[in-house]
C-alpha positions in Angstrom: 14.3 -40.0 61.1 12.5 -37.7 58.6 14.1 -35.8 55.8 13.2 -33.1 53.3 13.9 -32.1 49.7 14.8 -28.5 50.3 18.3 -27.6 49.2 17.2 -26.4 45.8 14.8 -23.9 47.4 17.4 -22.6 49.9 19.9 -22.0 47.1 17.4 -20.1 45.0 16.4 -17.7 47.8 19.8 -16.1 47.5 19.3 -15.1 43.9 17.2 -12.2 42.7 14.7 -13.2 39.9 15.5 -11.8 36.5 12.9 -9.3 35.1 10.5 -11.1 32.7 10.2 -10.0 29.1 7.3 -7.6 28.3 5.1 -10.2 26.6 6.0 -13.0 28.9 3.2 -15.6 29.5 1.9 -16.6 32.9 2.8 -20.2 33.9 0.4 -22.3 36.1 2.1 -25.2 37.9 -0.2 -28.1 38.5 0.4 -30.4 41.5 3.1 -32.9 40.8 2.0 -36.5 40.5 4.0 -39.7 41.2 4.4 -42.9 39.3 3.1 -46.0 41.1 5.4 -47.0 44.0 6.7 -43.4 44.5 3.6 -41.7 46.0 4.8 -42.4 49.5 6.7 -40.7 52.3 8.9 -43.8 52.7 12.3 -43.4 51.2 12.6 -45.9 48.4 15.7 -48.0 47.7 16.5 -50.7 45.2 18.8 -53.7 45.7 17.4 -55.8 42.8 16.1 -54.4 39.6 12.3 -53.8 39.6 12.0 -54.4 43.4 11.2 -51.3 45.4 11.9 -51.4 49.1 11.5 -48.8 51.9 13.9 -48.0 54.8 12.3 -49.0 58.1 13.2 -45.9 60.1 13.8 -43.2 57.5 11.0 -41.3 55.8 10.5 -38.1 53.8 8.7 -35.4 55.8 6.0 -35.5 53.0 5.7 -37.2 49.7 8.4 -36.2 47.2 5.7 -34.9 44.8 4.3 -32.5 47.4 7.8 -31.4 48.5 8.7 -30.7 44.8 5.8 -28.4 44.1 7.1 -25.2 45.8 10.6 -26.0 44.6 9.4 -26.1 41.0 7.6 -22.8 41.3 10.7 -21.2 42.9 13.2 -22.6 40.3 11.1 -21.5 37.3 10.3 -18.1 38.8 14.0 -17.4 39.4 14.7 -17.8 35.7 12.6 -14.7 35.0 11.0 -16.0 31.8 7.4 -15.7 32.9 5.2 -12.8 34.0 4.2 -15.0 36.9 4.7 -18.6 38.0 2.0 -19.7 40.3 0.6 -23.0 41.6 -2.7 -24.1 40.2 -4.3 -23.9 43.6 -4.0 -20.1 43.4 -7.0 -19.9 41.0 -5.1 -17.5 38.7 -5.6 -17.9 35.0 -2.5 -18.5 32.9 -1.3 -18.9 29.4 0.7 -22.1 29.9 0.4 -25.0 32.3 3.2 -27.3 33.5 2.3 -30.9 34.5 5.0 -32.9 36.3 5.4 -36.4 37.4 8.0 -38.1 39.6 8.9 -41.1 37.6 11.4 -42.3 40.1 13.3 -41.1 43.2 15.3 -44.1 44.5 18.6 -45.0 46.1 20.2 -47.8 44.2 22.5 -50.2 46.1 23.5 -52.4 43.1 26.8 -50.5 42.7 29.4 -49.0 45.1 29.0 -46.3 46.0 25.3 -46.4 46.0 23.6 -43.7 44.0 20.3 -41.8 43.9 18.4 -41.6 40.6 15.7 -39.0 40.1 13.6 -38.8 37.0 11.0 -36.1 36.5 8.6 -35.9 33.5 7.4 -32.4 32.5 4.7 -31.5 30.0 3.9 -28.0 28.9 0.4 -27.3 27.8 -1.1 -24.2 26.0 -4.1 -23.4 28.2 -6.1 -21.7 25.4 -5.9 -24.7 23.0 -5.2 -27.4 25.6 -2.5 -28.7 23.2 0.8 -30.1 24.4 3.6 -27.7 23.4 6.3 -30.1 24.4 7.3 -32.7 27.0 10.6 -34.0 28.3 12.0 -36.3 30.9 14.9 -35.1 33.1 17.1 -37.8 34.7 20.0 -37.3 37.1 22.0 -39.9 39.0 24.2 -38.8 41.9 26.6 -40.9 43.9 25.8 -41.2 47.6 28.5 -40.1 50.1 27.5 -42.9 52.5 25.7 -46.2 52.3 22.7 -45.2 54.4 19.5 -43.2 54.1 21.2 -39.9 55.0 23.8 -40.3 52.2 20.8 -40.9 49.9 19.0 -37.8 51.0 22.0 -35.6 50.4 22.4 -37.2 46.9 18.6 -36.8 46.3 18.8 -33.1 47.1 21.7 -32.6 44.6 19.8 -34.6 41.9 16.6 -32.5 42.5 18.7 -29.3 42.3 20.2 -30.3 38.9 16.9 -31.5 37.5 15.1 -28.2 38.5 17.9 -26.1 36.9 17.3 -28.1 33.7 13.5 -27.8 34.0 13.8 -24.0 34.4 15.9 -23.8 31.2 13.5 -26.0 29.4 10.5 -23.8 30.4 12.5 -20.7 29.4 13.0 -22.0 25.9 9.4 -23.1 25.7 8.3 -19.7 26.8 10.3 -18.0 24.1 8.8 -20.3 21.5 5.3 -19.8 22.8 5.7 -16.0 22.7 6.9 -16.1 19.1 4.2 -18.5 18.0 1.5 -16.4 19.8 2.7 -13.3 18.0 2.5 -15.1 14.6 -0.9 -16.5 15.3 -2.2 -13.1 16.4 -1.3 -11.3 13.2 -4.0 -10.7 10.7 -2.0 -12.1 7.8 -0.3 -14.9 9.7 3.2 -13.7 8.6 6.1 -14.2 11.0 6.9 -11.2 13.1 10.5 -10.4 14.2 11.1 -11.2 17.9 
């Protein structure tokens, strides 16, 4: 059986993006990377701490990192905080860059019910200065409805949805800070401008 991370995308298709502020930056989304052990199509589970295992007959349709890329673009774009949110592969220049890494996406069987834990690290970078604006780890744990891969996939999709909602809010706040800072830096006297 093969499974997908896609519930976050289907939920967001139903919403209309909010209009971006006039001076909103463009956000470039770099391809998502994975921590060692998680750059695989195999669905990972844990019975013993620090020991990653894979289900024999259940896989992701692609690696979680590659499945997340369009979901991240969609989630952040729906927030309406950026002039544009585009993948780095588009070749478009942007003001900010978002780097993400799947730290873990695993079903944990050490407790009943089993649960899925998803951790995503996000780093926002100012493209002009190449300085890190901020970084954060988002972590969600969702109970599985059944003690099998399918129950884990449902929980994983819920965890991804929650993390992407948090990521979109985080990027919205960072965008507002970036716009304010950019306006301060662009004034001849360096005095703070009112937003």
